[in-house]
N, CA, C and O atoms as CSV, one atom per row, in Angstrom:
chain,resi,resn,atom,element,x,y,z
A,1,MET,N,N,0.504,-1.219,-0.427
A,1,MET,CA,C,0.172,0.012,-0.084
A,1,MET,C,C,0.755,1.176,0.031
A,1,MET,O,O,1.686,1.326,0.822
A,2,LEU,N,N,0.276,2.213,-0.772
A,2,LEU,CA,C,1.388,3.673,-1.096
A,2,LEU,C,C,0.927,4.341,0.401
A,2,LEU,O,O,-0.246,4.454,0.756
A,3,PRO,N,N,2.056,4.739,1.165
A,3,PRO,CA,C,2.516,5.702,2.305
A,3,PRO,C,C,1.751,6.907,1.544
A,3,PRO,O,O,1.759,7.090,0.327
A,4,LYS,N,N,0.874,7.942,2.832
A,4,LYS,CA,C,0.431,8.528,2.503
A,4,LYS,C,C,1.243,10.215,2.693
A,4,LYS,O,O,1.821,10.556,3.725
A,5,ILE,N,N,1.112,11.033,1.529
A,5,ILE,CA,C,2.441,12.402,1.857
A,5,ILE,C,C,1.391,13.251,3.521
A,5,ILE,O,O,0.202,13.336,3.828
A,6,ILE,N,N,2.500,13.624,4.047
A,6,ILE,CA,C,1.663,14.322,5.092
A,6,ILE,C,C,2.943,15.772,5.222
A,6,ILE,O,O,2.779,16.578,6.137
A,7,ASP,N,N,3.886,15.916,4.449
A,7,ASP,CA,C,4.225,17.412,4.511
A,7,ASP,C,C,4.822,17.560,3.016
A,7,ASP,O,O,4.721,16.756,2.089
A,8,VAL,N,N,5.397,18.667,3.040
A,8,VAL,CA,C,6.266,18.550,1.462
A,8,VAL,C,C,6.935,20.246,1.776
A,8,VAL,O,O,6.715,20.966,2.750
A,9,VAL,N,N,7.489,20.421,0.998
A,9,VAL,CA,C,9.025,21.892,1.236
A,9,VAL,C,C,9.218,22.087,0.094
A,9,VAL,O,O,10.016,21.277,-0.377
A,10,PRO,N,N,8.822,22.854,-0.640
A,10,PRO,CA,C,9.434,23.626,-2.241
A,10,PRO,C,C,11.150,23.914,-2.146
A,10,PRO,O,O,11.821,24.462,-1.270
A,11,LYS,N,N,11.413,23.476,-3.057
A,11,LYS,CA,C,12.927,23.836,-2.745
A,11,LYS,C,C,13.299,24.949,-3.509
A,11,LYS,O,O,12.564,25.913,-3.293
A,12,PRO,N,N,14.392,25.195,-4.516
A,12,PRO,CA,C,15.131,26.090,-5.223
A,12,PRO,C,C,14.676,25.015,-6.237
A,12,PRO,O,O,14.191,23.931,-5.912
A,13,ASN,N,N,14.962,25.589,-7.950
A,13,ASN,CA,C,14.814,24.685,-8.810
A,13,ASN,C,C,13.465,23.531,-9.504
A,13,ASN,O,O,13.324,22.720,-10.419
A,14,TYR,N,N,12.694,24.122,-8.381
A,14,TYR,CA,C,10.849,23.576,-9.457
A,14,TYR,C,C,11.542,21.516,-8.241
A,14,TYR,O,O,11.412,20.366,-8.662
A,15,VAL,N,N,12.271,22.038,-6.626
A,15,VAL,CA,C,12.409,21.076,-6.119
A,15,VAL,C,C,11.314,20.783,-5.105
A,15,VAL,O,O,11.155,21.611,-4.208
A,16,LEU,N,N,10.231,19.271,-5.155
A,16,LEU,CA,C,9.982,19.560,-3.856
A,16,LEU,C,C,10.643,18.163,-2.969
A,16,LEU,O,O,10.812,17.037,-3.436
A,17,GLU,N,N,10.995,18.701,-1.348
A,17,GLU,CA,C,11.033,17.583,-0.467
A,17,GLU,C,C,9.472,16.643,0.237
A,17,GLU,O,O,8.847,17.238,1.116
A,18,VAL,N,N,9.121,15.674,-0.071
A,18,VAL,CA,C,8.142,15.180,0.332
A,18,VAL,C,C,8.371,14.170,1.087
A,18,VAL,O,O,9.265,13.338,0.932
A,19,LEU,N,N,7.338,14.223,2.173
A,19,LEU,CA,C,7.934,13.251,3.585
A,19,LEU,C,C,6.357,12.446,3.753
A,19,LEU,O,O,5.273,13.006,3.908
A,20,PHE,N,N,6.571,11.286,3.684
A,20,PHE,CA,C,5.190,10.741,3.736
A,20,PHE,C,C,5.402,9.927,4.799
A,20,PHE,O,O,6.447,9.703,5.409
A,21,GLU,N,N,4.166,9.453,4.980
A,21,GLU,CA,C,3.484,8.772,5.994
A,21,GLU,C,C,4.250,7.647,6.963
A,21,GLU,O,O,3.934,7.505,8.144
A,22,ASN,N,N,5.410,6.780,6.241
A,22,ASN,CA,C,6.045,6.081,6.971
A,22,ASN,C,C,8.019,6.692,7.203
A,22,ASN,O,O,9.110,6.169,7.433
A,23,ASN,N,N,7.640,7.608,7.037
A,23,ASN,CA,C,8.831,8.727,7.890
A,23,ASN,C,C,9.799,8.634,6.313
A,23,ASN,O,O,10.939,8.967,6.637
A,24,GLU,N,N,9.783,8.437,5.366
A,24,GLU,CA,C,10.295,8.697,4.232
A,24,GLU,C,C,10.162,9.766,3.812
A,24,GLU,O,O,9.071,10.315,3.659
A,25,LYS,N,N,11.924,10.545,3.392
A,25,LYS,CA,C,11.757,12.111,2.822
A,25,LYS,C,C,11.951,11.505,1.287
A,25,LYS,O,O,11.965,10.289,1.097
A,26,ARG,N,N,12.079,12.347,0.347
A,26,ARG,CA,C,11.917,11.641,-1.321
A,26,ARG,C,C,11.802,13.532,-1.768
A,26,ARG,O,O,11.253,14.557,-1.366
A,27,GLU,N,N,12.886,12.980,-3.025
A,27,GLU,CA,C,12.976,14.863,-3.333
A,27,GLU,C,C,12.523,14.382,-5.039
A,27,GLU,O,O,12.758,13.355,-5.676
A,28,PHE,N,N,11.916,15.418,-5.323
A,28,PHE,CA,C,10.963,15.137,-6.596
A,28,PHE,C,C,10.672,16.636,-7.498
A,28,PHE,O,O,10.077,17.671,-7.196
A,29,SER,N,N,11.487,16.136,-8.882
A,29,SER,CA,C,11.608,17.615,-9.792
A,29,SER,C,C,10.447,17.720,-10.327
A,29,SER,O,O,10.058,16.687,-10.873
A,30,ILE,N,N,9.449,18.996,-10.381
A,30,ILE,CA,C,8.811,18.759,-11.041
A,30,ILE,C,C,9.178,19.586,-12.278
A,30,ILE,O,O,8.199,20.168,-12.747
A,31,ALA,N,N,10.026,19.737,-12.759
A,31,ALA,CA,C,10.327,20.665,-14.158
A,31,ALA,C,C,10.295,19.709,-15.349
A,31,ALA,O,O,10.512,20.063,-16.508
A,32,PRO,N,N,9.977,18.349,-14.923
A,32,PRO,CA,C,10.150,17.747,-16.132
A,32,PRO,C,C,9.232,17.881,-16.581
A,32,PRO,O,O,9.167,17.899,-17.810
A,33,TYR,N,N,7.734,18.087,-15.538
A,33,TYR,CA,C,6.658,17.707,-16.377
A,33,TYR,C,C,5.911,19.304,-16.443
A,33,TYR,O,O,4.714,19.542,-16.282
A,34,PHE,N,N,6.917,20.203,-16.704
A,34,PHE,CA,C,6.430,21.799,-17.547
A,34,PHE,C,C,5.916,21.725,-19.282
A,34,PHE,O,O,5.358,22.556,-19.999
A,35,LYS,N,N,6.379,20.387,-19.517
A,35,LYS,CA,C,5.855,20.042,-20.858
A,35,LYS,C,C,4.216,19.586,-21.231
A,35,LYS,O,O,3.683,19.332,-22.311
A,36,TYR,N,N,3.772,19.603,-20.056
A,36,TYR,CA,C,2.920,18.502,-19.933
A,36,TYR,C,C,1.352,20.507,-19.665
A,36,TYR,O,O,1.352,20.951,-18.517
A,37,THR,N,N,0.748,20.986,-20.320
A,37,THR,CA,C,-0.357,22.111,-20.189
A,37,THR,C,C,-0.981,22.069,-18.960
A,37,THR,O,O,-1.349,23.131,-18.459
A,38,VAL,N,N,-1.242,20.587,-18.151
A,38,VAL,CA,C,-1.649,21.520,-16.965
A,38,VAL,C,C,-0.857,21.787,-16.102
A,38,VAL,O,O,-1.277,22.365,-15.099
A,39,TYR,N,N,0.859,21.376,-16.241
A,39,TYR,CA,C,1.429,21.705,-15.325
A,39,TYR,C,C,2.378,23.183,-15.255
A,39,TYR,O,O,2.846,23.746,-14.265
A,40,LYS,N,N,2.440,23.483,-16.429
A,40,LYS,CA,C,2.766,24.655,-17.158
A,40,LYS,C,C,2.666,26.322,-15.983
A,40,LYS,O,O,3.532,27.188,-15.866
A,41,PRO,N,N,1.023,26.232,-15.162
A,41,PRO,CA,C,1.536,27.374,-14.222
A,41,PRO,C,C,2.276,27.337,-12.992
A,41,PRO,O,O,2.465,28.365,-12.342
A,42,LEU,N,N,2.851,25.834,-12.515
A,42,LEU,CA,C,3.807,25.918,-12.076
A,42,LEU,C,C,5.351,26.336,-12.295
A,42,LEU,O,O,6.186,26.423,-11.395
A,43,GLU,N,N,5.500,26.505,-13.252
A,43,GLU,CA,C,6.558,27.292,-13.594
A,43,GLU,C,C,6.378,29.052,-13.230
A,43,GLU,O,O,6.972,29.938,-13.845
A,44,ASN,N,N,5.763,29.189,-12.503
A,44,ASN,CA,C,5.739,30.555,-11.742
A,44,ASN,C,C,5.852,30.401,-10.285
A,44,ASN,O,O,5.072,29.892,-9.480
A,45,ILE,N,N,7.164,31.035,-10.106
A,45,ILE,CA,C,7.617,30.200,-8.631
A,45,ILE,C,C,6.637,30.445,-7.713
A,45,ILE,O,O,6.290,29.478,-7.034
A,46,SER,N,N,5.997,31.701,-7.482
A,46,SER,CA,C,5.328,31.914,-6.205
A,46,SER,C,C,3.821,30.808,-6.235
A,46,SER,O,O,3.180,30.244,-5.348
A,47,PHE,N,N,3.745,30.852,-7.200
A,47,PHE,CA,C,2.152,29.955,-7.426
A,47,PHE,C,C,2.831,28.400,-6.933
A,47,PHE,O,O,2.139,27.591,-6.315
A,48,PHE,N,N,4.536,28.076,-7.372
A,48,PHE,CA,C,5.189,26.654,-6.912
A,48,PHE,C,C,4.799,26.261,-6.001
A,48,PHE,O,O,4.082,25.280,-5.803
A,49,ASN,N,N,5.575,27.577,-4.781
A,49,ASN,CA,C,5.852,27.615,-3.528
A,49,ASN,C,C,4.888,27.817,-2.777
A,49,ASN,O,O,5.084,28.369,-1.694
A,50,LYS,N,N,3.056,27.245,-3.339
A,50,LYS,CA,C,1.838,27.969,-2.961
A,50,LYS,C,C,1.433,26.247,-2.249
A,50,LYS,O,O,0.723,26.323,-1.246
A,51,VAL,N,N,1.768,24.977,-2.626
A,51,VAL,CA,C,1.792,23.493,-2.662
A,51,VAL,C,C,1.726,23.823,-1.138
A,51,VAL,O,O,2.316,24.370,-0.207
A,52,VAL,N,N,0.341,22.956,-1.597
A,52,VAL,CA,C,0.219,22.300,0.083
A,52,VAL,C,C,-0.402,21.157,0.242
A,52,VAL,O,O,-1.053,20.919,-0.776
A,53,VAL,N,N,-0.515,20.321,1.048
A,53,VAL,CA,C,-1.029,18.835,0.954
A,53,VAL,C,C,-1.796,18.498,1.482
A,53,VAL,O,O,-1.984,18.773,2.667
A,54,LYS,N,N,-2.611,17.680,0.692
A,54,LYS,CA,C,-4.700,17.763,0.947
A,54,LYS,C,C,-4.669,16.042,0.279
A,54,LYS,O,O,-3.823,15.771,-0.572
A,55,TYR,N,N,-5.448,15.199,0.656
A,55,TYR,CA,C,-5.911,13.912,0.648
A,55,TYR,C,C,-5.140,12.731,-0.107
A,55,TYR,O,O,-5.336,11.943,-1.032
A,56,GLY,N,N,-3.760,13.197,1.191
A,56,GLY,CA,C,-2.749,12.412,1.463
A,56,GLY,C,C,-1.798,12.540,-0.438
A,56,GLY,O,O,-1.327,11.604,-1.084
A,57,THR,N,N,-1.826,13.701,-0.725
A,57,THR,CA,C,-1.320,14.010,-1.960
A,57,THR,C,C,-0.681,15.791,-1.500
A,57,THR,O,O,-0.672,16.347,-0.402
A,58,LEU,N,N,-0.212,16.277,-2.848
A,58,LEU,CA,C,0.158,17.436,-3.268
A,58,LEU,C,C,-0.982,18.333,-4.512
A,58,LEU,O,O,-1.336,17.954,-5.629
A,59,VAL,N,N,-1.283,19.471,-3.842
A,59,VAL,CA,C,-2.314,20.310,-4.773
A,59,VAL,C,C,-1.671,21.747,-4.577
A,59,VAL,O,O,-0.804,22.212,-3.837
A,60,TRP,N,N,-2.629,22.314,-5.745
A,60,TRP,CA,C,-2.085,23.634,-5.977
A,60,TRP,C,C,-3.573,24.771,-6.139
A,60,TRP,O,O,-4.697,24.655,-6.628
A,61,GLY,N,N,-2.867,25.776,-5.479
A,61,GLY,CA,C,-4.258,26.473,-6.309
A,61,GLY,C,C,-5.700,26.505,-5.429
A,61,GLY,O,O,-6.176,25.371,-5.495
A,62,VAL,N,N,-6.536,27.359,-4.660
A,62,VAL,CA,C,-7.725,27.720,-4.650
A,62,VAL,C,C,-8.692,26.454,-4.836
A,62,VAL,O,O,-9.359,25.875,-3.980
A,63,ASP,N,N,-8.626,26.317,-5.570
A,63,ASP,CA,C,-9.854,25.102,-6.354
A,63,ASP,C,C,-8.950,24.008,-6.625
A,63,ASP,O,O,-9.359,23.077,-7.318
A,64,GLU,N,N,-7.550,24.001,-6.079
A,64,GLU,CA,C,-7.282,22.275,-6.342
A,64,GLU,C,C,-6.710,22.293,-7.634
A,64,GLU,O,O,-6.212,21.184,-7.826
A,65,LEU,N,N,-6.572,22.927,-8.472
A,65,LEU,CA,C,-6.383,22.647,-9.607
A,65,LEU,C,C,-5.760,21.672,-10.908
A,65,LEU,O,O,-5.923,21.230,-12.045
A,66,ILE,N,N,-4.776,21.766,-9.492
A,66,ILE,CA,C,-3.383,21.159,-10.328
A,66,ILE,C,C,-3.222,20.374,-8.759
A,66,ILE,O,O,-3.182,21.109,-7.772
A,67,ASP,N,N,-3.153,19.214,-8.617
A,67,ASP,CA,C,-2.673,17.956,-8.287
A,67,ASP,C,C,-1.495,17.436,-9.245
A,67,ASP,O,O,-1.299,17.736,-10.423
A,68,PHE,N,N,-0.643,16.428,-8.273
A,68,PHE,CA,C,0.318,15.334,-8.296
A,68,PHE,C,C,-0.016,14.022,-7.779
A,68,PHE,O,O,-0.198,13.817,-6.579
A,69,ASP,N,N,-0.119,12.885,-8.926
A,69,ASP,CA,C,-0.219,11.578,-8.643
A,69,ASP,C,C,1.180,11.057,-7.035
A,69,ASP,O,O,2.395,11.142,-7.211
A,70,PRO,N,N,0.742,10.726,-6.095
A,70,PRO,CA,C,1.018,10.543,-5.352
A,70,PRO,C,C,2.280,9.137,-5.766
A,70,PRO,O,O,3.485,9.052,-5.529
A,71,TYR,N,N,1.283,8.165,-6.486
A,71,TYR,CA,C,2.158,6.899,-6.820
A,71,TYR,C,C,3.503,7.533,-7.745
A,71,TYR,O,O,4.519,6.863,-7.936
A,72,THR,N,N,3.332,8.821,-8.233
A,72,THR,CA,C,4.680,8.879,-9.586
A,72,THR,C,C,5.640,9.677,-8.539
A,72,THR,O,O,6.866,9.605,-8.622
A,73,ILE,N,N,4.868,10.557,-7.400
A,73,ILE,CA,C,6.117,10.989,-6.681
A,73,ILE,C,C,7.053,10.107,-5.845
A,73,ILE,O,O,8.227,10.368,-5.582
A,74,TYR,N,N,6.479,9.210,-5.532
A,74,TYR,CA,C,7.325,7.942,-4.426
A,74,TYR,C,C,7.634,7.373,-5.477
A,74,TYR,O,O,8.785,7.742,-5.248
A,75,SER,N,N,7.727,6.829,-6.415
A,75,SER,CA,C,8.164,5.667,-7.299
A,75,SER,C,C,9.150,6.282,-8.315
A,75,SER,O,O,9.886,5.667,-9.086
A,76,ASP,N,N,9.017,7.638,-8.162
A,76,ASP,CA,C,10.355,8.549,-8.878
A,76,ASP,C,C,10.921,9.484,-8.091
A,76,ASP,O,O,11.969,9.795,-8.657
A,77,GLY,N,N,10.786,10.191,-6.956
A,77,GLY,CA,C,11.282,10.361,-6.169
A,77,GLY,C,C,13.033,9.968,-5.497
A,77,GLY,O,O,13.436,8.811,-5.621
A,78,LYS,N,N,13.661,10.707,-5.027
A,78,LYS,CA,C,15.137,10.513,-5.115
A,78,LYS,C,C,14.552,10.471,-3.310
A,78,LYS,O,O,14.081,11.296,-2.528
A,79,LEU,N,N,14.892,9.103,-3.270
A,79,LEU,CA,C,14.835,9.135,-1.307
A,79,LEU,C,C,16.042,9.695,-1.019
A,79,LEU,O,O,17.045,9.448,-1.689
A,80,ILE,N,N,16.031,10.781,0.368
A,80,ILE,CA,C,17.050,11.334,0.802
A,80,ILE,C,C,17.130,11.092,2.387
A,80,ILE,O,O,18.068,11.555,3.037
């Protein structure tokens, strides 16, 4: 079973430090996903930095218009 995300810290260069409920921390770069239209707004660093944890994953925006699959973050993130 995939652990839920419980905390996130935005870092420079569009990297997120993500803490999972199993106490694993992973670094995940959003930059490769800018090629997809849905993630383009995250290129605005002030918007990127407003990431929050909700529903066990990461979301951006008041209306939560952008989210990210926690499986991708966990499987492709670098363990730190």
